C-alpha positions as CSV (number, residue, x, y, z in Angstrom):
1,M,-23.6,-138.2,-27.8
2,D,-21.6,-139.0,-24.5
3,L,-22.8,-142.2,-22.7
4,R,-22.1,-142.4,-19.1
5,I,-22.6,-145.3,-16.5
6,F,-24.8,-144.4,-13.5
7,T,-24.9,-146.8,-10.6
8,E,-27.3,-147.0,-7.4
9,P,-25.0,-148.7,-4.8
10,Q,-27.4,-148.1,-2.0
11,Q,-29.4,-150.9,-3.5
12,G,-26.7,-153.4,-2.3
13,A,-23.0,-153.1,-3.5
14,T,-19.5,-153.1,-2.1
15,Y,-16.7,-151.0,-3.1
16,E,-15.3,-154.0,-5.0
17,D,-18.5,-154.3,-7.1
18,L,-18.3,-150.6,-7.9
19,L,-14.7,-150.9,-8.8
20,R,-15.3,-153.7,-11.2
21,V,-18.1,-151.7,-12.9
22,A,-16.1,-148.5,-13.1
23,R,-13.0,-150.4,-14.7
24,C,-15.4,-152.2,-17.2
25,A,-17.0,-148.8,-18.1
26,E,-13.5,-147.3,-18.7
27,D,-12.4,-150.3,-20.7
28,C,-15.6,-150.2,-22.7
29,G,-15.1,-146.5,-23.7
30,F,-18.0,-144.9,-21.6
31,D,-17.2,-141.2,-21.0
32,A,-17.7,-141.3,-17.2
33,F,-18.8,-143.6,-14.0
34,F,-21.3,-141.8,-11.8
35,R,-22.9,-143.0,-8.5
36,S,-25.8,-141.9,-6.6
37,D,-25.4,-140.3,-3.1
38,H,-27.8,-142.3,-0.8
39,F,-27.5,-144.0,2.4
40,L,-30.7,-146.2,2.3
41,A,-32.0,-148.9,-0.2
42,M,-35.2,-148.3,-1.9
43,N,-38.1,-150.6,-3.4
44,G,-37.9,-153.3,-1.0
45,S,-34.2,-154.0,-1.5
46,T,-32.3,-155.1,1.6
47,G,-29.3,-153.0,0.5
48,L,-26.9,-155.4,1.9
49,P,-24.0,-155.2,2.9
50,G,-25.1,-151.5,3.4
51,P,-24.3,-148.1,2.0
52,T,-21.1,-146.7,0.7
53,D,-20.1,-143.2,1.0
54,A,-20.0,-141.5,-2.6
55,W,-17.0,-139.3,-2.1
56,V,-15.1,-141.9,-0.3
57,T,-15.7,-144.2,-3.3
58,L,-14.7,-141.7,-5.8
59,G,-11.5,-140.9,-4.1
60,A,-10.6,-144.5,-4.2
61,L,-11.8,-144.8,-7.7
62,A,-9.8,-141.8,-8.6
63,R,-6.6,-143.8,-7.9
64,E,-7.7,-147.0,-9.5
65,T,-8.9,-145.7,-12.9
66,S,-7.0,-143.4,-15.2
67,T,-9.2,-141.9,-18.0
68,I,-12.9,-142.1,-17.2
69,R,-14.6,-139.1,-15.6
70,L,-16.2,-139.6,-12.1
71,G,-19.1,-137.9,-10.3
72,T,-22.2,-137.9,-8.2
73,M,-26.0,-137.8,-9.3
74,M,-26.7,-136.1,-7.0
75,T,-24.9,-135.2,-3.8
76,S,-27.7,-133.8,-1.4
77,V,-27.0,-130.5,0.3
78,T,-28.5,-131.9,3.5
79,F,-25.6,-134.5,3.7
80,R,-22.7,-132.2,4.0
81,L,-21.7,-128.7,4.8
82,P,-20.4,-126.9,1.8
83,G,-17.0,-126.1,3.3
84,P,-16.0,-129.8,3.8
85,L,-17.8,-130.7,0.5
86,G,-15.6,-128.3,-1.3
87,V,-12.6,-129.8,0.3
88,A,-13.6,-133.3,-0.5
89,V,-14.4,-132.5,-4.2
90,S,-11.2,-130.6,-4.6
91,Q,-9.2,-133.4,-3.2
92,V,-10.7,-136.0,-5.2
93,D,-10.2,-133.8,-8.4
94,Q,-6.6,-133.6,-7.6
95,M,-6.4,-137.3,-7.0
96,S,-8.1,-138.1,-10.3
97,G,-5.8,-135.9,-12.4
98,G,-9.0,-133.4,-13.0
99,R,-11.5,-135.9,-13.9
100,V,-14.3,-135.1,-11.3
101,E,-17.9,-133.6,-11.8
102,L,-20.2,-132.5,-9.0
103,G,-23.8,-133.2,-9.4
104,I,-25.7,-131.5,-6.6
105,G,-29.4,-131.2,-5.5
106,T,-31.9,-130.6,-2.8
107,G,-32.1,-134.3,-1.8
108,W,-35.6,-135.8,-1.7
109,Y,-35.5,-139.2,0.2
110,E,-36.9,-138.4,3.6
111,A,-36.6,-141.9,5.0
112,E,-32.8,-142.0,4.6
113,H,-32.5,-138.8,6.7
114,H,-34.5,-140.3,9.5
115,A,-32.6,-143.7,9.3
116,Y,-29.2,-141.8,9.5
117,G,-30.0,-138.8,11.8
118,I,-29.8,-136.2,9.2
119,P,-32.1,-133.1,9.4
120,F,-34.6,-132.9,6.5
121,P,-36.0,-129.4,6.2
122,T,-38.8,-128.3,3.9
123,T,-38.4,-128.3,0.2
124,G,-38.3,-124.6,0.2
125,A,-35.5,-124.6,2.8
126,R,-33.5,-127.3,0.9
127,F,-33.7,-125.1,-2.4
128,D,-32.4,-122.2,-0.3
129,M,-29.6,-124.3,1.0
130,L,-28.8,-125.4,-2.5
131,A,-28.6,-121.9,-3.8
132,E,-26.3,-121.0,-1.0
133,Q,-24.0,-124.1,-1.4
134,L,-23.7,-123.3,-5.1
135,E,-22.8,-119.7,-4.2
136,V,-20.3,-120.7,-1.7
137,L,-18.7,-123.6,-3.7
138,T,-18.2,-121.5,-6.8
139,G,-17.1,-118.5,-4.8
140,A,-14.6,-120.2,-2.7
141,W,-13.1,-122.1,-5.6
142,R,-12.8,-118.9,-7.6
143,T,-11.1,-116.9,-4.9
144,P,-7.5,-116.3,-5.8
145,V,-4.7,-118.1,-3.6
146,G,-3.6,-115.7,-1.0
147,Q,-7.1,-113.8,-0.8
148,T,-10.1,-114.9,1.4
149,Y,-13.7,-115.6,0.8
150,T,-16.5,-114.3,3.0
151,F,-20.2,-115.1,2.7
152,H,-23.1,-114.6,5.1
153,G,-26.3,-116.2,4.2
154,D,-29.4,-117.7,6.0
155,H,-27.9,-121.1,6.2
156,Y,-24.1,-120.8,5.8
157,R,-21.6,-118.3,7.1
158,F,-18.0,-118.1,5.7
159,T,-15.6,-115.4,7.2
160,E,-12.3,-115.0,5.6
161,S,-12.1,-118.5,4.3
162,P,-9.0,-119.2,2.4
163,G,-10.9,-121.1,-0.1
164,L,-8.4,-124.1,-0.2
165,P,-7.6,-126.5,-1.5
166,K,-8.2,-125.6,-5.2
167,P,-9.3,-128.3,-7.6
168,Q,-7.1,-129.3,-10.5
169,Q,-9.8,-128.1,-13.0
170,E,-10.0,-124.4,-13.3
171,P,-12.1,-122.5,-12.1
172,H,-13.6,-125.6,-10.7
173,P,-15.0,-129.1,-11.7
174,P,-18.2,-129.1,-13.9
175,I,-21.3,-128.5,-11.8
176,I,-24.5,-130.4,-12.7
177,V,-27.9,-129.2,-11.6
178,G,-30.8,-131.6,-12.4
179,G,-34.4,-132.1,-11.8
180,S,-37.9,-131.3,-13.4
181,G,-38.9,-128.4,-11.2
182,P,-40.5,-125.7,-13.3
183,R,-39.2,-122.6,-11.6
184,R,-36.1,-122.8,-9.2
185,T,-34.3,-125.7,-10.8
186,P,-34.0,-123.8,-14.2
187,A,-33.1,-120.7,-12.5
188,L,-30.1,-122.3,-10.4
189,A,-29.1,-124.3,-13.5
190,A,-28.8,-121.1,-15.5
191,R,-26.9,-119.3,-12.8
192,F,-24.6,-121.8,-11.6
193,A,-24.3,-125.1,-13.8
194,D,-22.2,-126.2,-16.4
195,E,-24.8,-129.0,-17.2
196,V,-28.6,-129.4,-16.8
197,N,-29.9,-132.8,-16.2
198,V,-33.5,-133.9,-16.6
199,P,-33.7,-137.4,-15.0
200,F,-36.2,-140.3,-15.8
201,A,-38.4,-138.1,-17.9
202,S,-40.0,-138.6,-21.4
203,V,-38.4,-137.1,-24.5
204,D,-41.2,-134.4,-24.4
205,Q,-40.7,-133.7,-20.7
206,V,-36.9,-133.4,-21.4
207,A,-37.5,-131.1,-24.1
208,A,-39.9,-128.9,-22.1
209,Q,-37.4,-128.5,-19.2
210,Y,-34.7,-127.6,-21.6
211,G,-37.2,-124.8,-22.7
212,R,-37.6,-123.5,-19.2
213,V,-33.8,-123.3,-18.8
214,D,-33.3,-121.4,-22.0
215,E,-35.8,-118.9,-20.8
216,A,-33.9,-118.7,-17.4
217,C,-30.7,-118.2,-19.2
218,A,-32.1,-115.5,-21.3
219,A,-33.4,-113.7,-18.1
220,I,-29.9,-113.3,-16.8
221,G,-28.1,-112.8,-20.2
222,R,-26.4,-116.2,-20.3
223,D,-25.8,-118.1,-23.5
224,P,-28.0,-121.3,-23.2
225,T,-25.8,-123.2,-25.5
226,A,-22.9,-122.9,-22.8
227,L,-24.8,-125.4,-20.8
228,H,-24.4,-129.2,-21.6
229,R,-27.8,-130.9,-21.7
230,S,-28.3,-134.5,-20.3
231,T,-30.8,-137.0,-19.2
232,A,-30.5,-140.1,-17.0
233,Q,-32.5,-143.2,-17.9
234,V,-32.6,-146.8,-16.7
235,L,-30.9,-149.2,-19.0
236,C,-32.1,-152.6,-20.1
237,A,-30.7,-153.8,-23.5
238,G,-29.9,-157.3,-25.0
239,A,-28.9,-158.8,-28.3
240,T,-32.2,-160.7,-28.1
241,E,-35.6,-160.3,-26.7
242,A,-34.7,-163.2,-24.2
243,D,-31.8,-161.2,-23.0
244,V,-34.0,-158.1,-22.5
245,V,-36.6,-160.2,-20.5
246,R,-33.8,-161.8,-18.4
247,R,-32.2,-158.4,-17.6
248,A,-35.5,-156.9,-16.8
249,A,-36.4,-159.8,-14.5
250,A,-33.0,-159.3,-12.6
251,I,-33.9,-155.8,-11.6
252,G,-37.6,-156.6,-10.9
253,R,-39.0,-154.6,-13.8
254,E,-41.2,-155.4,-16.9
255,P,-39.7,-155.0,-20.4
256,D,-42.5,-153.0,-21.6
257,E,-42.4,-150.6,-18.7
258,L,-38.8,-150.3,-19.3
259,R,-39.3,-149.6,-23.0
260,A,-41.7,-146.9,-22.1
261,H,-39.8,-145.3,-19.4
262,G,-36.0,-146.0,-20.2
263,I,-33.4,-147.1,-22.7
264,A,-34.6,-150.6,-23.3
265,G,-34.8,-153.2,-25.8
266,T,-32.6,-154.7,-28.6
267,A,-29.8,-152.9,-30.4
268,A,-32.2,-151.2,-32.8
269,E,-34.5,-150.1,-30.1
270,V,-31.7,-148.7,-28.0
271,T,-30.4,-146.8,-31.0
272,E,-33.7,-145.4,-31.8
273,R,-34.4,-144.3,-28.3
274,L,-30.9,-142.5,-28.0
275,E,-31.6,-140.9,-31.3
276,A,-35.1,-139.5,-30.2
277,F,-33.3,-137.9,-27.0
278,G,-30.6,-136.4,-29.3
279,A,-33.3,-134.8,-31.4
280,V,-34.4,-132.6,-28.6
281,G,-30.9,-131.5,-27.6
282,V,-29.7,-134.4,-25.2
283,Q,-25.8,-134.4,-25.6
284,R,-25.1,-136.8,-22.8
285,V,-27.0,-139.9,-21.2
286,Y,-26.6,-141.3,-18.0
287,L,-27.3,-145.0,-18.3
288,Q,-28.8,-146.2,-14.9
289,V,-27.3,-149.7,-14.4
290,L,-29.0,-151.6,-11.6
291,D,-27.5,-155.1,-11.9
292,L,-24.0,-154.5,-11.2
293,S,-22.9,-158.1,-11.6
294,D,-23.8,-158.0,-15.3
295,L,-20.8,-156.5,-16.9
296,E,-21.8,-158.2,-20.2
297,H,-24.5,-155.7,-20.2
298,L,-22.1,-152.7,-20.5
299,E,-20.1,-154.6,-23.1
300,F,-23.2,-155.0,-25.3
301,V,-24.2,-151.4,-25.2
302,A,-20.8,-150.2,-25.9
303,Q,-20.5,-152.4,-28.8
304,V,-23.9,-151.3,-30.2
305,C,-23.0,-147.6,-29.8
306,G,-19.7,-147.9,-31.3
307,L,-17.6,-146.8,-28.3
């Protein structure tokens, strides 16, 4: 099972904070460093010193790391037009030597849109935008050099686009589609994704969503085993119960709640929880790390999991 570190810098982090975590994750042997794509803090956090842009951050980390994979969970279709997004992702993929992955979704946090002047369409419209962005990104990336790409949709229109630059990974960086929606999310994952992610859900909920994705794959004749399967879960682990309590307090959560809704507890509990997810087909876990100052947390989990 791949283990990846997933951060939420909108809660309050500088680029230097993220660089330390990314380098620590790389040194510890984690498979990837991912960050959220948000502009406004949540759950009462001040968010100081303020948000950092996801793709600016990843571009810098591409040059300051060497082996760890890098990506977003998730880039919102409301934040960027698909043309400029494709340019940014391709460039960062080149800068990293082919280590980038694109998690992309509809966006959901209405308050950040109002705070930063970003339009926030209806849920249905955002799903339509996501479908078109996935169509455009994959279509433009797959267009051979020297040919052009044209797409006329309800939200985006491309006319004789050169589809440049090309990413280093061929035909394009892995695309992650995630969520627990029962209909459109599985359909989009089956059609476009390299990986399906079910975030912050129970083992049974994850298994149920994978079943819906399998059905969506069958409906279009795609082999469901071609899709990587992942989940994102909050992390709170420690060598002793005192360590678990201390780390839970640092992120404003209760140990029992974290045990019920995340990867939490002592070494045996963490291993047992990961095995439970593995039993329903999870191949990759994004460990949501909320206290970015606690690098010993990452080192402990890496040791427990034998990375």
